[in-house]
N, C-alpha and C positions, 0 to 999 in steps of 0.2 A: 503494499498499499504506500502511494506517494502521497504525503502530507504537506501543504501549505501554510505556513503562518503568517500572516501579516503583523508587523512589529513584534517580529521574534527578539528583537535585542530588546524588547521591554520587559516589565516585572513580571506579569504573567506569562506573556511571550516566552519568556526563557525557560519559566517553570514546564509550561507546556511541551517545549523541546525535550527536556528532560523526562519527562513523562514519556512522550512518543516514542523516544529512543529506547527508553526500558521497554518499550513493548513491542520492540523490533521494526518500526516503521521507517521507511526512506523519509527524511525532514527536509525540507526546504523553507528559507524564509526570506521575506524581504527588509532592507533596510535603505535608508538613505544615508548620503556622503558624512552627514553630522551624527550619524546614530552612535549613542556610546556602547563600546562593545563589552565593556567588563563583564556583563550578565552572560555572555555566551562565551567568554574567553577560554574557557576549560571543553568546551565541545566544537570548537571551530573546524576539527579535523572530521568532526563526524556529520554536521550537516553542510547544506550547501546555500550558501547566502547570495541574494541578488539585490544587487544595487535599483531599486525601482520607487522614484515618486509616486504615491498612488493618486494624486491630483492630476496626473500626466494620463490621460487615455489610453495614448499610443504605447507608453512604457508600459503600462497595466497588459494591456493586450500582447504586447511581446513576451512579457514575462510568464503569462497563462500558458503561450502556445509553447514555450521553452518545457515548464514544468509539466503540463498536463496531470494535474492532480487529481487524486482519488478524494481526498479529505481536504477542505479549506478551513480553517480557522482566522475568522477575521477581528482582529483584536487591535490594529493600529487605530491610534486615535489620538486627539488632543483630551487626556483623560482628568485634566486637575481642573475643578469645579472652580477654585478662586480665580485663576487665569481666564477662562470663560467671561467674567465681566470685565476685565482688562481686555482682552482680544474676543469678544463675540462673533464680529463677521470671520476672523479666522477659523473658530472654533466650528461655526456652522459650515463654510465652507471646505474646510479640511474633514471633518467628519462625514458630512453626508455627500461631499462630492468624490471623496475617497472609494467610499460604498458603491455609489454609483457607477462608477468607472469598472469595479471588481466585478460587479454583478451582469454589467453590459458584456465584460470581458467574458464571462463566464458563460453566457449565452452563445458565444462562437466558439469557446474553445476548450469548456470543459462542463457541457452543458449536464451530464449524468452525474458531476461530482455533487457530494455531499456538502454543505456549507453550514457553519455554525457564526451566528452574528452576535458578538457580543455587546448586549444592551447592560442596564445599569439601574438599580433601585432608583437612583435619581430622577428616573422617569414619572415615579409614583409622587415624588415633591411633596406638597402640602396636605399630606394624610392626615386625618382626624383620626384622634385615640381610638374612638369606638369602631374605627374601620380595622384594627389591627388584629392578627395579623395582616399584612397585605397578599392578597391573591392575586393571581395572573389577570382575573376580571376586575380588580379594584380600577377606580378612576386614575387616569394619568393625569397630574398636576404637577408639571415641572416647575421648579422655582431659580432656574439659573439657566445662561443661554447653552452650558453643558448640557443639563437634562433635557432643554428642546431639542438639542442635537440628536440626543439618544432617542427621543421619541420619533424624530424623522427617520433615523436608521430603522428604528423596528418597524415603521408602517412602510418604507421602502422596500424592506425585505419580505415583508407579506406580501405586497403588491407584487412582487418579482416571482414570488410564488403562485399567486393568483394568476396572473396574466402569461406568465411564461412556464411555470411547473418546475422552477429551479426548486431543487431539493434544499430550502433552506430551513433552517432549524434556529430560532431566537431565544437566547438566554437572558434573563435580567439578573447578574449578579448581584448582591447586596454587598456590604464592605469587605474586603478580604484585604489582608497583611500578611508578612512573614518576611524572611530574609530577601534581600534585593530590593524592597520597597523604598519607593522615590522620596528623597527627604521632604520635599513639599507635602506630603501627607500626614497628618496629626500623628499617628502612631509611629511612623519613621522619624518624622521631626524630634519627638520626645525622645526616643532612642538613640538618635544620634548625639542630641545635646548631653544626653546622659554620659555617653561613651566618650564625649569630649571634655567634659568636666572631669571623669575618671583618670585620662590621659594627662590633665593639667593644662588643655589647651584653651578653656573657658573658664570664667568665673562660676561659681556654683549656683547659677539660676537658669531657670527654664523658663522660655518664654511661651506662653500659649495663647490662644483665642478662646471660642465659645468651648465651654466644659459641661455645658448642660445638655447640648444635643445627644442623644439617644440613637445608638447605630446596631446594627446586627453584624457582628463580625465572624467571619470563616476564614481559616487559613487557606492561604495560596495554593498550596498544595491539594487541599482537598477541592479547591474551585476548578483546578485544571484536570482533574480527574472528571469532573463534572461536564466540563466543556467535551472532552473526548465521548463520554457518554452521551451526552447530548446531539454530536454531531453523528455517532453511529448507531444509537438506539432510540433517538428522538424522533416524532414524527412529523414529517415535512410539514410547516406551515404554521406549527403550533410554537408557542411560547412558554418557558418555563422559568419559575423563580430558583434560585441558587442563594439558599439561605439558612443559617442556622437556627432560627425560629426564637431566637433570644435577643433581646436590645439591652445594652448595656451603656450609661453614660461615658462620654470621653474621659469625664473626671475618675470612674472607676477605672477606665484603661490605663490614664497617667499613674494612679495609684499603685498599680501592679508593678508597671515598671518603675517606680521610686521604691517600691518594695525590693525590687531586684538590684537597685543601686548601689554601689559600694562606697559613695559618699553623701552625706545630707546634703540636700540640694531645697534652695527656697524655689517658689513658684510664683511668676510675675504675670500677669496678664500685657498682650501687646495690642494696642488698637488697630494696627495693621493685619492682624490677622483674624480679625472679624470681617464676615461677608456682609454685603449690603441685604440681603434675606436669605436666613439658613433655615434648612429642613428641621423641625423639631424633633422629629422621630421618625425611623424607619426600622420596622420588623417584618419581616418576610416569612411565608407559609410555603416550605418548597414540598408540599404533600404530592402536589401532582408528578413533580420532576421524582420523586421518590418512588412512586407507584410505577411509574413509566421504566425507571433504567434500574431502581435497586440502590441508588445511590443515598449515602448519609455522611455528613461531616464527621471525621474521625479525630481530629487535632484539636484538643483543647485551647480555650484563648490563652490560658499561662504559658504554655508550650509556645505558641505563636510568638508572643510579646518575649520571652526567653531568648528565644533562636535568633529574632529581629536584632535584639540589644548585642548578642553575640556577635552577631553580622558586623555591626557597627563597631564593637571592640576591635575586631579582627581588623578592620581597615585603619584604625588608628594605631596597629601595631605595625604596619607595613613601612 
């Protein structure tokens, strides 16, 4: 089986590559000239990397004609919610335009391939407490340009299934974390700051944003297993939540990490880390996906955060 991962050098993409290689698949991945390579440095001799700007339709067509994939995992996106307010146009153009080119290219060069489209819990946005846990038929009320872009990707994928019969499976993953998480995301920002403090590289003060938001966290290594199952066992045209079913506050996440810290640390609010509008709570129901594939998350949050902190500690030992 030939598997293509868009955004293979990213957080989830690199973990997915590890998972697919362990399963014996032939793995191809797209990257850009400016893509950081550290996440895949250990496997570059086992994967085929292709320079491809996904917003370039001709480049995408050429890439698909070369790879001829059996499975496609579309993970590439501008994925940082905070940045989507600063660059709303780029977020929408990049996320929707790249997927449009991918689906158009698949119509011509990989019409029988199965494709998983990575959506987000941010599509649900401003959910009411009585709506929790969120199911796939819950209203979509995105509260950020990023959330809007993911709703558009979601609906575009459904349209290509209905109009052209592409074997598209959509997933809406709730928050996920673990080693290699980008430092702009809360869990990784906290872990990196703690590792810097322990290494004597910064004062013992952690800067934080909104700690009262509640999120549903799953380990990235469980999430990429779900992506594979969605692509291979999910019903084309369907959408599936990937979630733990439990919501914790960002403050609770920070407290777990502080409990693992080897130094006393002061917590200080940073106004620049506050968003114009923040989703108060996201908690998902993954029963539909579990019933379809048998998937359940297996890694507890405490281990996820411990592994994430150790990842940053190792970076500062280099």
